[in-house]
RODO-2510 file (C-alpha; in nm, 4 decimals, decimal comma):
residues 212
     n   res          X          Y          Z
     1     m     0,2903     0,1922     0,4796
     2     c     0,3575    -0,1561     0,3515
     3     a     0,3084    -0,2066    -0,0224
     4     n     0,5499    -0,4967    -0,0717
     5     y     0,6200    -0,8103     0,1306
     6     l     0,7310    -1,1724     0,1162
     7     p     0,4441    -1,4091     0,1990
     8     s     0,5139    -1,7047     0,4246
     9     r     0,6199    -2,0189     0,2422
    10     s     0,4109    -2,3353     0,2392
    11     e     0,6129    -2,5031     0,5144
    12     q     0,5789    -2,1941     0,7354
    13     l     0,2028    -2,1936     0,6844
    14     q     0,1876    -2,5522     0,8045
    15     q     0,4394    -2,5406     1,0883
    16     h     0,3901    -2,1907     1,2315
    17     f     0,0289    -2,1052     1,1501
    18     g    -0,1174    -2,4566     1,1535
    19     v    -0,2921    -2,4329     0,8165
    20     a    -0,2705    -2,6228     0,4916
    21     p    -0,1203    -2,4143     0,2083
    22     p    -0,3579    -2,2937    -0,0640
    23     d    -0,4093    -2,5237    -0,3605
    24     s    -0,2831    -2,2681    -0,6130
    25     e     0,0705    -2,1327    -0,6342
    26     f     0,1532    -1,7752    -0,5384
    27     k     0,4450    -1,5455    -0,6125
    28     s     0,7388    -1,5268    -0,3719
    29     e     0,7062    -1,1454    -0,3496
    30     t     0,3727    -0,9653    -0,3220
    31     f     0,2586    -0,6226    -0,4431
    32     p    -0,0918    -0,4664    -0,4500
    33     g    -0,3156    -0,6608    -0,6853
    34     y    -0,1232    -0,9881    -0,6413
    35     m    -0,2764    -1,3007    -0,4896
    36     a    -0,1213    -1,4205    -0,1625
    37     p    -0,2117    -1,6404     0,1375
    38     m    -0,4633    -1,5200     0,3952
    39     i    -0,5675    -1,6995     0,7156
    40     r    -0,9226    -1,6741     0,8529
    41     p    -1,1840    -1,8896     1,0272
    42     p    -1,3203    -2,1410     0,7741
    43     r    -1,6845    -2,0675     0,8606
    44     a    -1,8964    -1,8391     1,0770
    45     d    -1,9331    -2,0924     1,3604
    46     a    -1,5638    -2,1883     1,3697
    47     v    -1,4070    -2,2204     1,7137
    48     p    -1,0669    -2,0778     1,8158
    49     g    -0,7895    -2,2890     1,6703
    50     d    -0,9884    -2,3732     1,3594
    51     r    -0,8133    -2,1845     1,0780
    52     a    -0,8077    -2,2022     0,7014
    53     c    -0,5783    -2,0548     0,4382
    54     a    -0,6912    -1,9182     0,1040
    55     l    -0,5484    -1,6977    -0,1673
    56     a    -0,6684    -1,3368    -0,1579
    57     m    -0,5845    -1,0245    -0,3526
    58     f    -0,3529    -0,7859    -0,1679
    59     g    -0,5720    -0,4763    -0,1579
    60     i    -0,9325    -0,5016    -0,0464
    61     v    -1,2005    -0,4907    -0,3179
    62     p    -1,5609    -0,4365    -0,1979
    63     h    -1,8474    -0,5835    -0,3999
    64     w    -1,9141    -0,2474    -0,5673
    65     a    -1,5558    -0,1745    -0,6759
    66     d    -1,3311    -0,2583    -0,9688
    67     v    -1,0254    -0,4690    -0,8879
    68     k    -0,8060    -0,1700    -0,9752
    69     l    -0,9009    -0,0307    -0,6330
    70     a    -0,6594    -0,2829    -0,4786
    71     r    -0,3731    -0,0490    -0,5695
    72     q    -0,5086     0,1969    -0,3094
    73     t    -0,6560    -0,0301    -0,0392
    74     y    -0,3712    -0,2608     0,0598
    75     n    -0,3361    -0,0838     0,3985
    76     a    -0,6209     0,0236     0,6286
    77     r    -0,5627     0,2837     0,8997
    78     s    -0,6886     0,1497     1,2332
    79     e    -0,8138     0,4978     1,3237
    80     t    -1,0529     0,5190     1,0261
    81     v    -1,1141     0,1579     0,9169
    82     a    -1,4669     0,1564     1,0599
    83     a    -1,5721     0,4615     0,8557
    84     k    -1,3967     0,4368     0,5184
    85     p    -1,6293     0,3062     0,2430
    86     s    -1,3750     0,0531     0,1165
    87     f    -1,3252    -0,1068     0,4581
    88     r    -1,6328    -0,0514     0,6722
    89     n    -1,8341    -0,3531     0,5533
    90     a    -1,5501    -0,5944     0,6298
    91     w    -1,4960    -0,4242     0,9652
    92     k    -1,8637    -0,4208     1,0630
    93     r    -1,8941    -0,7915     0,9781
    94     r    -1,5765    -0,8722     1,1801
    95     q    -1,4083    -1,0242     0,8775
    96     f    -1,0709    -1,0385     1,0490
    97     c    -0,7764    -1,2248     0,9006
    98     i    -0,4041    -1,2824     0,9420
    99     v    -0,1656    -1,2060     0,6577
   100     p     0,1307    -1,4459     0,6981
   101     a     0,4622    -1,2919     0,5974
   102     a     0,8288    -1,3843     0,6063
   103     s     0,9190    -1,0126     0,6014
   104     f     0,8087    -0,6810     0,4535
   105     f     0,9771    -0,3821     0,2919
   106     e     0,9791    -0,0083     0,3641
   107     p     1,1757     0,2876     0,2181
   108     n     1,4468     0,4450     0,4319
   109     y     1,5557     0,8038     0,3499
   110     e     1,8436     0,8439     0,5968
   111     t     2,0961     0,8660     0,3123
   112     g     1,8936     1,1381     0,1399
   113     k     1,7335     0,9039    -0,1102
   114     a     1,4975     0,6074    -0,0827
   115     v     1,6693     0,2789     0,0022
   116     r     1,4592    -0,0336     0,0354
   117     w     1,4897    -0,2013     0,3775
   118     e     1,3613    -0,5430     0,4837
   119     i     1,1906    -0,5807     0,8216
   120     g     1,1328    -0,9180     0,9824
   121     d     1,1252    -1,1087     1,3092
   122     a     1,4508    -1,0860     1,5019
   123     d     1,4592    -1,4654     1,5390
   124     g     1,3608    -1,5364     1,1805
   125     a     1,0084    -1,6543     1,2639
   126     p     0,7155    -1,5692     1,0332
   127     l     0,5122    -1,2559     1,1009
   128     g     0,1361    -1,2581     1,1533
   129     i    -0,0124    -0,9287     1,0312
   130     a    -0,3619    -0,8306     1,1436
   131     g    -0,5924    -0,7649     0,8513
   132     i    -0,9469    -0,7581     0,7221
   133     w    -1,0897    -0,9458     0,4246
   134     e    -1,3697    -0,9004     0,1747
   135     y    -1,5643    -1,1125    -0,0760
   136     k    -1,6692    -1,0063    -0,4242
   137     q    -1,8987    -1,2396    -0,6162
   138     d    -1,8095    -1,1127    -0,9630
   139     g    -1,4323    -1,0835    -0,9612
   140     p    -1,1881    -1,1200    -1,2529
   141     n    -1,3155    -1,3435    -1,5331
   142     g    -1,6518    -1,3573    -1,3577
   143     l    -1,5125    -1,5672    -1,0705
   144     p    -1,5555    -1,4877    -0,6979
   145     l    -1,2683    -1,2914    -0,5416
   146     l    -1,1313    -1,2826    -0,1891
   147     s    -0,9269    -0,9738    -0,1027
   148     m    -0,7508    -0,8374     0,2054
   149     s    -0,5922    -0,5317     0,3602
   150     m    -0,3290    -0,4950     0,6338
   151     l    -0,4122    -0,2793     0,9362
   152     t    -0,1717    -0,0022     1,0387
   153     i    -0,1102     0,2212     1,3410
   154     n     0,0957     0,5326     1,4117
   155     a     0,4685     0,4668     1,4586
   156     d     0,6101     0,8168     1,5211
   157     a     0,7694     0,6967     1,8469
   158     h     0,8650     0,3433     1,7455
   159     p     1,2455     0,2978     1,7580
   160     v     1,2527     0,0866     1,4406
   161     m     0,9552     0,1900     1,2301
   162     q     1,0042     0,5645     1,2724
   163     r     1,3080     0,5303     1,0451
   164     f     1,1010     0,4702     0,7340
   165     h     0,9176     0,6787     0,4739
   166     k     0,9863     1,0413     0,3855
   167     p     1,1078     1,2690     0,6678
   168     d     0,7933     1,4840     0,6765
   169     d     0,5469     1,1940     0,6463
   170     e     0,3619     1,0436     0,9381
   171     k     0,5323     0,7211     1,0427
   172     r     0,3102     0,4125     1,0227
   173     m     0,3583     0,0455     1,1012
   174     l     0,1664    -0,2751     1,0478
   175     v    -0,0316    -0,4312     1,3318
   176     l     0,1844    -0,7342     1,4109
   177     l     0,0428    -1,0144     1,6235
   178     s     0,2178    -1,2530     1,8588
   179     p     0,1340    -1,6212     1,7970
   180     e    -0,0745    -1,6361     2,1154
   181     q    -0,2909    -1,3560     1,9718
   182     y    -0,3751    -1,5236     1,6413
   183     d    -0,6999    -1,6901     1,7457
   184     e    -0,7932    -1,4016     1,9745
   185     w    -0,7740    -1,1651     1,6775
   186     l    -0,9643    -1,3900     1,4382
   187     h    -1,2536    -1,4184     1,6855
   188     a    -1,2356    -1,0757     1,8516
   189     p    -1,5580    -0,8797     1,9139
   190     l    -1,5522    -0,5354     1,7537
   191     a    -1,5265    -0,3697     2,0930
   192     d    -1,2066    -0,5635     2,1679
   193     a    -1,0350    -0,5092     1,8324
   194     p    -0,8564    -0,1846     1,9364
   195     h    -0,6725    -0,3796     2,2093
   196     f    -0,4606    -0,5328     1,9336
   197     f    -0,3557    -0,1973     1,7885
   198     k    -0,0308    -0,1658     1,9806
   199     p     0,3280    -0,1225     1,8571
   200     y     0,5172    -0,4469     1,8175
   201     p     0,8229    -0,4532     2,0487
   202     a     1,1215    -0,3056     1,8689
   203     e     1,3583    -0,5680     2,0112
   204     r     1,1571    -0,8402     1,8389
   205     l     1,2192    -0,6917     1,4939
   206     s     1,5200    -0,6864     1,2653
   207     a     1,5729    -0,4258     0,9930
   208     k     1,8414    -0,4146     0,7266
   209     p     1,9026    -0,2567     0,3858
   210     a     1,7721    -0,4690     0,1001
   211     p     1,8196    -0,2687    -0,2193
   212     r     1,6987    -0,4227    -0,5419
***
């Protein structure tokens, strides 16, 4: 599952996602525990098309948890997100978000050892990853904290994503959204959320070795 990605740049946030970039700077490469852009409705009564961007910690942190939990909660399995203690409050409250990314990284073991590969849109467009977000009043330094997690689905049969992770591990992939799905996802009723949990077309992805 994805533990490392490149967040969309400020110009991509404006041009592709239609949101103003966050006020604070963020790192060009994101790992669990880092702050990165997240897109969500700006308020509970927001209408489709009304989006806002804020910085959130990569790895969801419920109100009862220490921020160290982010190292374990950066991905949420779509099959169990409604039941897991770390995710169920955000899910129940329909706190859906989009994680904007230029690309993400996964380990490929086809050579017998782990080689980092970069996966992105075949045409170079930004990726919109379906996620959930959470709010913690007493975050680091006593300040409120937004946090997020990326949703994942099984990818055992996906022509591209089945190539990653250890040979005996279940293959997983992020829930990737098409641009026309962005507002539908952000405002989806719980009963409709599973309709988005479908493999992204393999021909719309590019994958290449990207060793450090």
